[in-house]
C-alpha positions as protocol buffer text, in pm:
chain_id: "A"
residue {
  index: 1
  type: UNK
  ca { x: -1832 y: -864 z: -512 }
}
residue {
  index: 2
  type: UNK
  ca { x: -2122 y: -621 z: -483 }
}
residue {
  index: 3
  type: UNK
  ca { x: -2201 y: -294 z: -586 }
}
residue {
  index: 4
  type: UNK
  ca { x: -2077 y: -44 z: -378 }
}
residue {
  index: 5
  type: UNK
  ca { x: -2187 y: 272 z: -237 }
}
residue {
  index: 6
  type: UNK
  ca { x: -1846 y: 367 z: -224 }
}
residue {
  index: 7
  type: UNK
  ca { x: -1828 y: 688 z: -49 }
}
residue {
  index: 8
  type: UNK
  ca { x: -1827 y: 776 z: 330 }
}
residue {
  index: 9
  type: UNK
  ca { x: -1863 y: 1147 z: 287 }
}
residue {
  index: 10
  type: UNK
  ca { x: -1608 y: 1379 z: 530 }
}
residue {
  index: 11
  type: UNK
  ca { x: -1821 y: 1633 z: 716 }
}
residue {
  index: 12
  type: UNK
  ca { x: -1659 y: 1911 z: 870 }
}
residue {
  index: 13
  type: UNK
  ca { x: -1487 y: 2255 z: 782 }
}
residue {
  index: 14
  type: UNK
  ca { x: -1215 y: 2252 z: 512 }
}
residue {
  index: 15
  type: UNK
  ca { x: -899 y: 2488 z: 534 }
}
residue {
  index: 16
  type: UNK
  ca { x: -904 y: 2788 z: 337 }
}
residue {
  index: 17
  type: UNK
  ca { x: -660 y: 2779 z: -8 }
}
residue {
  index: 18
  type: UNK
  ca { x: -645 y: 2963 z: -302 }
}
residue {
  index: 19
  type: UNK
  ca { x: -660 y: 2887 z: -670 }
}
residue {
  index: 20
  type: UNK
  ca { x: -374 y: 2915 z: -868 }
}
residue {
  index: 21
  type: UNK
  ca { x: -410 y: 3048 z: -1239 }
}
residue {
  index: 22
  type: UNK
  ca { x: -364 y: 2787 z: -1502 }
}
residue {
  index: 23
  type: UNK
  ca { x: -77 y: 2822 z: -1772 }
}
residue {
  index: 24
  type: UNK
  ca { x: -81 y: 2588 z: -2023 }
}
residue {
  index: 25
  type: UNK
  ca { x: 262 y: 2631 z: -2156 }
}
residue {
  index: 26
  type: UNK
  ca { x: 396 y: 2580 z: -1816 }
}
residue {
  index: 27
  type: UNK
  ca { x: 213 y: 2218 z: -1794 }
}
residue {
  index: 28
  type: UNK
  ca { x: 275 y: 2091 z: -2158 }
}
residue {
  index: 29
  type: UNK
  ca { x: 692 y: 2188 z: -2072 }
}
residue {
  index: 30
  type: UNK
  ca { x: 612 y: 1928 z: -1783 }
}
residue {
  index: 31
  type: UNK
  ca { x: 612 y: 1623 z: -2039 }
}
residue {
  index: 32
  type: UNK
  ca { x: 359 y: 1418 z: -2249 }
}
residue {
  index: 33
  type: UNK
  ca { x: -10 y: 1422 z: -2243 }
}
residue {
  index: 34
  type: UNK
  ca { x: -168 y: 1177 z: -2018 }
}
residue {
  index: 35
  type: UNK
  ca { x: -498 y: 982 z: -2083 }
}
residue {
  index: 36
  type: UNK
  ca { x: -793 y: 1077 z: -1909 }
}
residue {
  index: 37
  type: UNK
  ca { x: -1047 y: 896 z: -1786 }
}
residue {
  index: 38
  type: UNK
  ca { x: -1333 y: 919 z: -1549 }
}
residue {
  index: 39
  type: UNK
  ca { x: -1450 y: 796 z: -1231 }
}
residue {
  index: 40
  type: UNK
  ca { x: -1822 y: 654 z: -1297 }
}
residue {
  index: 41
  type: UNK
  ca { x: -1940 y: 753 z: -926 }
}
residue {
  index: 42
  type: UNK
  ca { x: -1942 y: 1119 z: -1114 }
}
residue {
  index: 43
  type: UNK
  ca { x: -2266 y: 1017 z: -1328 }
}
residue {
  index: 44
  type: UNK
  ca { x: -2405 y: 712 z: -1030 }
}
residue {
  index: 45
  type: UNK
  ca { x: -2743 y: 811 z: -1086 }
}
residue {
  index: 46
  type: UNK
  ca { x: -2718 y: 777 z: -1460 }
}
residue {
  index: 47
  type: UNK
  ca { x: -2552 y: 447 z: -1435 }
}
residue {
  index: 48
  type: UNK
  ca { x: -2779 y: 329 z: -1194 }
}
residue {
  index: 49
  type: UNK
  ca { x: -3094 y: 442 z: -1451 }
}
residue {
  index: 50
  type: UNK
  ca { x: -2885 y: 316 z: -1769 }
}
residue {
  index: 51
  type: UNK
  ca { x: -2539 y: 177 z: -1748 }
}
residue {
  index: 52
  type: UNK
  ca { x: -2528 y: 110 z: -2122 }
}
residue {
  index: 53
  type: UNK
  ca { x: -2657 y: 445 z: -2202 }
}
residue {
  index: 54
  type: UNK
  ca { x: -2410 y: 632 z: -1947 }
}
residue {
  index: 55
  type: UNK
  ca { x: -2125 y: 468 z: -2067 }
}
residue {
  index: 56
  type: UNK
  ca { x: -2213 y: 566 z: -2425 }
}
residue {
  index: 57
  type: UNK
  ca { x: -2252 y: 955 z: -2340 }
}
residue {
  index: 58
  type: UNK
  ca { x: -1908 y: 918 z: -2151 }
}
residue {
  index: 59
  type: UNK
  ca { x: -1724 y: 747 z: -2494 }
}
residue {
  index: 60
  type: UNK
  ca { x: -1937 y: 1006 z: -2649 }
}
residue {
  index: 61
  type: UNK
  ca { x: -1770 y: 1292 z: -2450 }
}
residue {
  index: 62
  type: UNK
  ca { x: -1393 y: 1231 z: -2532 }
}
residue {
  index: 63
  type: UNK
  ca { x: -1293 y: 1005 z: -2222 }
}
residue {
  index: 64
  type: UNK
  ca { x: -1094 y: 719 z: -2314 }
}
residue {
  index: 65
  type: UNK
  ca { x: -1126 y: 535 z: -1964 }
}
residue {
  index: 66
  type: UNK
  ca { x: -1364 y: 442 z: -1707 }
}
residue {
  index: 67
  type: UNK
  ca { x: -1273 y: 375 z: -1326 }
}
residue {
  index: 68
  type: UNK
  ca { x: -1600 y: 130 z: -1216 }
}
residue {
  index: 69
  type: UNK
  ca { x: -1784 y: 219 z: -896 }
}
residue {
  index: 70
  type: UNK
  ca { x: -2008 y: -87 z: -936 }
}
residue {
  index: 71
  type: UNK
  ca { x: -2110 y: -318 z: -1223 }
}
residue {
  index: 72
  type: UNK
  ca { x: -2487 y: -245 z: -1232 }
}
residue {
  index: 73
  type: UNK
  ca { x: -2613 y: -566 z: -1381 }
}
residue {
  index: 74
  type: UNK
  ca { x: -2299 y: -713 z: -1524 }
}
residue {
  index: 75
  type: UNK
  ca { x: -2146 y: -833 z: -1209 }
}
residue {
  index: 76
  type: UNK
  ca { x: -2205 y: -1216 z: -1362 }
}
residue {
  index: 77
  type: UNK
  ca { x: -2192 y: -1096 z: -1746 }
}
residue {
  index: 78
  type: UNK
  ca { x: -1777 y: -999 z: -1747 }
}
residue {
  index: 79
  type: UNK
  ca { x: -1785 y: -1074 z: -2118 }
}
residue {
  index: 80
  type: UNK
  ca { x: -2062 y: -862 z: -2226 }
}
residue {
  index: 81
  type: UNK
  ca { x: -1924 y: -600 z: -2021 }
}
residue {
  index: 82
  type: UNK
  ca { x: -1594 y: -617 z: -2192 }
}
residue {
  index: 83
  type: UNK
  ca { x: -1751 y: -593 z: -2548 }
}
residue {
  index: 84
  type: UNK
  ca { x: -1922 y: -341 z: -2439 }
}
residue {
  index: 85
  type: UNK
  ca { x: -1618 y: -168 z: -2335 }
}
residue {
  index: 86
  type: UNK
  ca { x: -1441 y: -273 z: -2684 }
}
residue {
  index: 87
  type: UNK
  ca { x: -1750 y: -143 z: -2880 }
}
residue {
  index: 88
  type: UNK
  ca { x: -1763 y: 182 z: -2717 }
}
residue {
  index: 89
  type: UNK
  ca { x: -1389 y: 244 z: -2736 }
}
residue {
  index: 90
  type: UNK
  ca { x: -1356 y: 270 z: -2359 }
}
residue {
  index: 91
  type: UNK
  ca { x: -1087 y: 97 z: -2145 }
}
residue {
  index: 92
  type: UNK
  ca { x: -1197 y: -32 z: -1804 }
}
residue {
  index: 93
  type: UNK
  ca { x: -863 y: 96 z: -1644 }
}
residue {
  index: 94
  type: UNK
  ca { x: -963 y: 49 z: -1275 }
}
residue {
  index: 95
  type: UNK
  ca { x: -1237 y: -18 z: -1029 }
}
residue {
  index: 96
  type: UNK
  ca { x: -1305 y: 65 z: -662 }
}
residue {
  index: 97
  type: UNK
  ca { x: -1372 y: -245 z: -476 }
}
residue {
  index: 98
  type: UNK
  ca { x: -1393 y: -352 z: -111 }
}
residue {
  index: 99
  type: UNK
  ca { x: -1067 y: -460 z: 81 }
}
residue {
  index: 100
  type: UNK
  ca { x: -1218 y: -806 z: 141 }
}
residue {
  index: 101
  type: UNK
  ca { x: -1226 y: -865 z: -247 }
}
residue {
  index: 102
  type: UNK
  ca { x: -841 y: -890 z: -197 }
}
residue {
  index: 103
  type: UNK
  ca { x: -828 y: -1148 z: 62 }
}
residue {
  index: 104
  type: UNK
  ca { x: -744 y: -1486 z: -25 }
}
residue {
  index: 105
  type: UNK
  ca { x: -1064 y: -1632 z: -28 }
}
residue {
  index: 106
  type: UNK
  ca { x: -1216 y: -1422 z: -250 }
}
residue {
  index: 107
  type: UNK
  ca { x: -929 y: -1262 z: -456 }
}
residue {
  index: 108
  type: UNK
  ca { x: -895 y: -1571 z: -716 }
}
residue {
  index: 109
  type: UNK
  ca { x: -1270 y: -1445 z: -807 }
}
residue {
  index: 110
  type: UNK
  ca { x: -1158 y: -1098 z: -813 }
}
residue {
  index: 111
  type: UNK
  ca { x: -877 y: -1146 z: -1036 }
}
residue {
  index: 112
  type: UNK
  ca { x: -1097 y: -1335 z: -1270 }
}
residue {
  index: 113
  type: UNK
  ca { x: -1366 y: -1100 z: -1335 }
}
residue {
  index: 114
  type: UNK
  ca { x: -1106 y: -846 z: -1387 }
}
residue {
  index: 115
  type: UNK
  ca { x: -885 y: -992 z: -1607 }
}
residue {
  index: 116
  type: UNK
  ca { x: -1205 y: -1077 z: -1830 }
}
residue {
  index: 117
  type: UNK
  ca { x: -1277 y: -693 z: -1853 }
}
residue {
  index: 118
  type: UNK
  ca { x: -954 y: -582 z: -1917 }
}
residue {
  index: 119
  type: UNK
  ca { x: -928 y: -406 z: -1554 }
}
residue {
  index: 120
  type: UNK
  ca { x: -565 y: -353 z: -1442 }
}
residue {
  index: 121
  type: UNK
  ca { x: -617 y: -155 z: -1112 }
}
residue {
  index: 122
  type: UNK
  ca { x: -811 y: -312 z: -805 }
}
residue {
  index: 123
  type: UNK
  ca { x: -830 y: 11 z: -559 }
}
residue {
  index: 124
  type: UNK
  ca { x: -999 y: 23 z: -222 }
}
residue {
  index: 125
  type: UNK
  ca { x: -1173 y: 347 z: -183 }
}
residue {
  index: 126
  type: UNK
  ca { x: -1192 y: 360 z: 221 }
}
residue {
  index: 127
  type: UNK
  ca { x: -1121 y: 127 z: 503 }
}
residue {
  index: 128
  type: UNK
  ca { x: -1157 y: 202 z: 847 }
}
residue {
  index: 129
  type: UNK
  ca { x: -840 y: 10 z: 957 }
}
residue {
  index: 130
  type: UNK
  ca { x: -626 y: 248 z: 771 }
}
residue {
  index: 131
  type: UNK
  ca { x: -651 y: 491 z: 1041 }
}
residue {
  index: 132
  type: UNK
  ca { x: -616 y: 248 z: 1335 }
}
residue {
  index: 133
  type: UNK
  ca { x: -342 y: 211 z: 1530 }
}
residue {
  index: 134
  type: UNK
  ca { x: -272 y: -155 z: 1509 }
}
residue {
  index: 135
  type: UNK
  ca { x: -544 y: -296 z: 1245 }
}
residue {
  index: 136
  type: UNK
  ca { x: -348 y: -25 z: 994 }
}
residue {
  index: 137
  type: UNK
  ca { x: -23 y: -253 z: 999 }
}
residue {
  index: 138
  type: UNK
  ca { x: -230 y: -586 z: 932 }
}
residue {
  index: 139
  type: UNK
  ca { x: -423 y: -381 z: 603 }
}
residue {
  index: 140
  type: UNK
  ca { x: -74 y: -297 z: 468 }
}
residue {
  index: 141
  type: UNK
  ca { x: 53 y: -631 z: 473 }
}
residue {
  index: 142
  type: UNK
  ca { x: -296 y: -764 z: 296 }
}
residue {
  index: 143
  type: UNK
  ca { x: -221 y: -499 z: 19 }
}
residue {
  index: 144
  type: UNK
  ca { x: 135 y: -616 z: 15 }
}
residue {
  index: 145
  type: UNK
  ca { x: 44 y: -977 z: -29 }
}
residue {
  index: 146
  type: UNK
  ca { x: -206 y: -893 z: -283 }
}
residue {
  index: 147
  type: UNK
  ca { x: 38 y: -682 z: -487 }
}
residue {
  index: 148
  type: UNK
  ca { x: 251 y: -982 z: -498 }
}
residue {
  index: 149
  type: UNK
  ca { x: 8 y: -1232 z: -663 }
}
residue {
  index: 150
  type: UNK
  ca { x: -118 y: -938 z: -894 }
}
residue {
  index: 151
  type: UNK
  ca { x: 213 y: -813 z: -1040 }
}
residue {
  index: 152
  type: UNK
  ca { x: 289 y: -1142 z: -1240 }
}
residue {
  index: 153
  type: UNK
  ca { x: -73 y: -1056 z: -1392 }
}
residue {
  index: 154
  type: UNK
  ca { x: 29 y: -726 z: -1491 }
}
residue {
  index: 155
  type: UNK
  ca { x: -216 y: -613 z: -1230 }
}
residue {
  index: 156
  type: UNK
  ca { x: -207 y: -400 z: -905 }
}
residue {
  index: 157
  type: UNK
  ca { x: -383 y: -339 z: -619 }
}
residue {
  index: 158
  type: UNK
  ca { x: -413 y: 17 z: -437 }
}
residue {
  index: 159
  type: UNK
  ca { x: -570 y: 241 z: -198 }
}
residue {
  index: 160
  type: UNK
  ca { x: -804 y: 598 z: -243 }
}
residue {
  index: 161
  type: UNK
  ca { x: -792 y: 856 z: 20 }
}
residue {
  index: 162
  type: UNK
  ca { x: -1003 y: 1049 z: 133 }
}
residue {
  index: 163
  type: UNK
  ca { x: -893 y: 1330 z: 454 }
}
residue {
  index: 164
  type: UNK
  ca { x: -886 y: 1123 z: 755 }
}
residue {
  index: 165
  type: UNK
  ca { x: -614 y: 940 z: 602 }
}
residue {
  index: 166
  type: UNK
  ca { x: -389 y: 1258 z: 654 }
}
residue {
  index: 167
  type: UNK
  ca { x: -446 y: 1266 z: 1012 }
}
residue {
  index: 168
  type: UNK
  ca { x: -114 y: 1253 z: 1222 }
}
residue {
  index: 169
  type: UNK
  ca { x: -15 y: 983 z: 1434 }
}
residue {
  index: 170
  type: UNK
  ca { x: 304 y: 1109 z: 1617 }
}
residue {
  index: 171
  type: UNK
  ca { x: 499 y: 1279 z: 1366 }
}
residue {
  index: 172
  type: UNK
  ca { x: 355 y: 1108 z: 1051 }
}
residue {
  index: 173
  type: UNK
  ca { x: 41 y: 1092 z: 876 }
}
residue {
  index: 174
  type: UNK
  ca { x: -132 y: 744 z: 836 }
}
residue {
  index: 175
  type: UNK
  ca { x: -65 y: 839 z: 466 }
}
residue {
  index: 176
  type: UNK
  ca { x: 252 y: 825 z: 513 }
}
residue {
  index: 177
  type: UNK
  ca { x: 249 y: 522 z: 749 }
}
residue {
  index: 178
  type: UNK
  ca { x: 66 y: 336 z: 481 }
}
residue {
  index: 179
  type: UNK
  ca { x: 284 y: 429 z: 217 }
}
residue {
  index: 180
  type: UNK
  ca { x: 624 y: 302 z: 405 }
}
residue {
  index: 181
  type: UNK
  ca { x: 483 y: -11 z: 506 }
}
residue {
  index: 182
  type: UNK
  ca { x: 352 y: -117 z: 159 }
}
residue {
  index: 183
  type: UNK
  ca { x: 601 y: -207 z: -127 }
}
residue {
  index: 184
  type: UNK
  ca { x: 634 y: 14 z: -437 }
}
residue {
  index: 185
  type: UNK
  ca { x: 385 y: -232 z: -608 }
}
residue {
  index: 186
  type: UNK
  ca { x: 110 y: -105 z: -412 }
}
residue {
  index: 187
  type: UNK
  ca { x: -67 y: 236 z: -583 }
}
residue {
  index: 188
  type: UNK
  ca { x: -137 y: 521 z: -406 }
}
residue {
  index: 189
  type: UNK
  ca { x: -442 y: 663 z: -593 }
}
residue {
  index: 190
  type: UNK
  ca { x: -446 y: 1031 z: -414 }
}
residue {
  index: 191
  type: UNK
  ca { x: -773 y: 1188 z: -477 }
}
residue {
  index: 192
  type: UNK
  ca { x: -652 y: 1562 z: -523 }
}
residue {
  index: 193
  type: UNK
  ca { x: -957 y: 1725 z: -386 }
}
residue {
  index: 194
  type: UNK
  ca { x: -953 y: 1550 z: -56 }
}
residue {
  index: 195
  type: UNK
  ca { x: -596 y: 1607 z: -18 }
}
residue {
  index: 196
  type: UNK
  ca { x: -666 y: 2001 z: -78 }
}
residue {
  index: 197
  type: UNK
  ca { x: -950 y: 1969 z: 162 }
}
residue {
  index: 198
  type: UNK
  ca { x: -689 y: 1815 z: 405 }
}
residue {
  index: 199
  type: UNK
  ca { x: -507 y: 2150 z: 368 }
}
residue {
  index: 200
  type: UNK
  ca { x: -225 y: 1983 z: 167 }
}
residue {
  index: 201
  type: UNK
  ca { x: -78 y: 2025 z: -181 }
}
residue {
  index: 202
  type: UNK
  ca { x: -128 y: 1723 z: -371 }
}
residue {
  index: 203
  type: UNK
  ca { x: 223 y: 1785 z: -554 }
}
residue {
  index: 204
  type: UNK
  ca { x: 394 y: 1770 z: -212 }
}
residue {
  index: 205
  type: UNK
  ca { x: 213 y: 1445 z: -128 }
}
residue {
  index: 206
  type: UNK
  ca { x: 302 y: 1274 z: -425 }
}
residue {
  index: 207
  type: UNK
  ca { x: 693 y: 1368 z: -450 }
}
residue {
  index: 208
  type: UNK
  ca { x: 790 y: 1146 z: -137 }
}
residue {
  index: 209
  type: UNK
  ca { x: 684 y: 835 z: -331 }
}
residue {
  index: 210
  type: UNK
  ca { x: 775 y: 855 z: -709 }
}
residue {
  index: 211
  type: UNK
  ca { x: 627 y: 656 z: -934 }
}
residue {
  index: 212
  type: UNK
  ca { x: 315 y: 519 z: -723 }
}
residue {
  index: 213
  type: UNK
  ca { x: 56 y: 747 z: -820 }
}
residue {
  index: 214
  type: UNK
  ca { x: -29 y: 559 z: -1133 }
}
residue {
  index: 215
  type: UNK
  ca { x: -396 y: 666 z: -1115 }
}
residue {
  index: 216
  type: UNK
  ca { x: -513 y: 1023 z: -970 }
}
residue {
  index: 217
  type: UNK
  ca { x: -834 y: 1181 z: -891 }
}
residue {
  index: 218
  type: UNK
  ca { x: -888 y: 1494 z: -1064 }
}
residue {
  index: 219
  type: UNK
  ca { x: -1161 y: 1631 z: -836 }
}
residue {
  index: 220
  type: UNK
  ca { x: -1280 y: 1984 z: -846 }
}
residue {
  index: 221
  type: UNK
  ca { x: -1326 y: 2111 z: -503 }
}
residue {
  index: 222
  type: UNK
  ca { x: -1408 y: 2417 z: -335 }
}
residue {
  index: 223
  type: UNK
  ca { x: -1173 y: 2451 z: -40 }
}
residue {
  index: 224
  type: UNK
  ca { x: -1296 y: 2652 z: 268 }
}
residue {
  index: 225
  type: UNK
  ca { x: -1629 y: 2771 z: 113 }
}
residue {
  index: 226
  type: UNK
  ca { x: -1511 y: 3002 z: -62 }
}
residue {
  index: 227
  type: UNK
  ca { x: -1781 y: 3163 z: -266 }
}
residue {
  index: 228
  type: UNK
  ca { x: -1577 y: 3312 z: -551 }
}
residue {
  index: 229
  type: UNK
  ca { x: -1512 y: 2933 z: -658 }
}
residue {
  index: 230
  type: UNK
  ca { x: -1701 y: 2624 z: -781 }
}
residue {
  index: 231
  type: UNK
  ca { x: -1648 y: 2293 z: -831 }
}
residue {
  index: 232
  type: UNK
  ca { x: -1584 y: 2253 z: -1203 }
}
residue {
  index: 233
  type: UNK
  ca { x: -1217 y: 2190 z: -1315 }
}
residue {
  index: 234
  type: UNK
  ca { x: -1027 y: 2517 z: -1387 }
}
residue {
  index: 235
  type: UNK
  ca { x: -1282 y: 2732 z: -1125 }
}
residue {
  index: 236
  type: UNK
  ca { x: -1224 y: 2533 z: -801 }
}
residue {
  index: 237
  type: UNK
  ca { x: -942 y: 2578 z: -538 }
}
residue {
  index: 238
  type: UNK
  ca { x: -726 y: 2292 z: -626 }
}
residue {
  index: 239
  type: UNK
  ca { x: -374 y: 2366 z: -771 }
}
residue {
  index: 240
  type: UNK
  ca { x: -368 y: 2211 z: -1077 }
}
residue {
  index: 241
  type: UNK
  ca { x: -69 y: 2345 z: -1227 }
}
residue {
  index: 242
  type: UNK
  ca { x: 175 y: 2195 z: -1002 }
}
residue {
  index: 243
  type: UNK
  ca { x: -36 y: 1891 z: -954 }
}
residue {
  index: 244
  type: UNK
  ca { x: -31 y: 1772 z: -1325 }
}
residue {
  index: 245
  type: UNK
  ca { x: 333 y: 1857 z: -1344 }
}
residue {
  index: 246
  type: UNK
  ca { x: 411 y: 1620 z: -1068 }
}
residue {
  index: 247
  type: UNK
  ca { x: 173 y: 1336 z: -1236 }
}
residue {
  index: 248
  type: UNK
  ca { x: 430 y: 1396 z: -1538 }
}
residue {
  index: 249
  type: UNK
  ca { x: 730 y: 1412 z: -1353 }
}
residue {
  index: 250
  type: UNK
  ca { x: 726 y: 1240 z: -1054 }
}
residue {
  index: 251
  type: UNK
  ca { x: 418 y: 1072 z: -993 }
}
residue {
  index: 252
  type: UNK
  ca { x: 424 y: 774 z: -1279 }
}
residue {
  index: 253
  type: UNK
  ca { x: 88 y: 877 z: -1328 }
}
residue {
  index: 254
  type: UNK
  ca { x: -63 y: 644 z: -1605 }
}
residue {
  index: 255
  type: UNK
  ca { x: -431 y: 780 z: -1607 }
}
residue {
  index: 256
  type: UNK
  ca { x: -590 y: 1111 z: -1502 }
}
residue {
  index: 257
  type: UNK
  ca { x: -941 y: 1014 z: -1364 }
}
residue {
  index: 258
  type: UNK
  ca { x: -1215 y: 1310 z: -1317 }
}
residue {
  index: 259
  type: UNK
  ca { x: -1427 y: 1276 z: -1025 }
}
residue {
  index: 260
  type: UNK
  ca { x: -1715 y: 1524 z: -1034 }
}
residue {
  index: 261
  type: UNK
  ca { x: -1897 y: 1463 z: -685 }
}
residue {
  index: 262
  type: UNK
  ca { x: -2077 y: 1828 z: -680 }
}
residue {
  index: 263
  type: UNK
  ca { x: -2304 y: 1973 z: -942 }
}
residue {
  index: 264
  type: UNK
  ca { x: -2280 y: 2353 z: -931 }
}
residue {
  index: 265
  type: UNK
  ca { x: -2541 y: 2587 z: -1111 }
}
residue {
  index: 266
  type: UNK
  ca { x: -2807 y: 2352 z: -1091 }
}
residue {
  index: 267
  type: UNK
  ca { x: -2659 y: 2168 z: -1383 }
}
residue {
  index: 268
  type: UNK
  ca { x: -2670 y: 1757 z: -1449 }
}
residue {
  index: 269
  type: UNK
  ca { x: -2374 y: 1508 z: -1368 }
}
residue {
  index: 270
  type: UNK
  ca { x: -2306 y: 1471 z: -1710 }
}
residue {
  index: 271
  type: UNK
  ca { x: -2315 y: 1862 z: -1779 }
}
residue {
  index: 272
  type: UNK
  ca { x: -2082 y: 1904 z: -1487 }
}
residue {
  index: 273
  type: UNK
  ca { x: -1860 y: 1605 z: -1570 }
}
residue {
  index: 274
  type: UNK
  ca { x: -1822 y: 1709 z: -1961 }
}
residue {
  index: 275
  type: UNK
  ca { x: -1735 y: 2096 z: -1841 }
}
residue {
  index: 276
  type: UNK
  ca { x: -1463 y: 1971 z: -1619 }
}
residue {
  index: 277
  type: UNK
  ca { x: -1325 y: 1730 z: -1895 }
}
residue {
  index: 278
  type: UNK
  ca { x: -1317 y: 2071 z: -2120 }
}
residue {
  index: 279
  type: UNK
  ca { x: -1176 y: 2249 z: -1851 }
}
residue {
  index: 280
  type: UNK
  ca { x: -886 y: 1980 z: -1814 }
}
residue {
  index: 281
  type: UNK
  ca { x: -823 y: 1955 z: -2178 }
}
residue {
  index: 282
  type: UNK
  ca { x: -762 y: 2348 z: -2225 }
}
residue {
  index: 283
  type: UNK
  ca { x: -454 y: 2291 z: -2015 }
}
residue {
  index: 284
  type: UNK
  ca { x: -331 y: 1969 z: -2131 }
}
């Protein structure tokens, strides 16, 4: 497995959307709090310069878990990475890796590495086959077969969306087709920023597939170029009220993962990530 660039950013105009006020009482009424982690792509430059230092800053902020986007020198040292996480009180709950790592010739090595570091969820952050009329069927079957191997080990695989997954093919989206073609053991890691950018409500995306949103990306996103908003949690365009309620009541969500891809007001990646964490904690 190699370090992943991990993102193919989608260009194009976003559909307009309106922000909703965040009401703590409404959210608390929906159920128990869910642990908060961070997708390390949020602080990718910091990770590239000093991975240990970046992890230490993340832990100091108050995050309890991380989702990897590369291993920055630890690829051949899983035991040392596990020790580092343990020392910092962090759980390496999930990772973003390429589909190739789930195929039969690579899967044993993938499993061994991630078992050592204590990583439960193997998530693919995009695959061109997802939106291919024929290849999408084979892709779904790859996830089904992998999930079957992982389940007895207490692990699972899943897929992370951008916007193109919501392209319609006939009367359904490719996202729906993937969900229907895969077993309930395959995780649908919804990126709520991208689904909102596609003109959808994240809660409505979640509801048809109860229990399958084990992980969810809480990515602050400004939709439609709204100049009154900024990409900091609680100041952006995403309907977080209904989203968090759905995570608690229907998604089966085990971890909320903040992902900070934009850094407003000239602030650093670490500063913006900390601001978004504080914004989320206010409504928990």
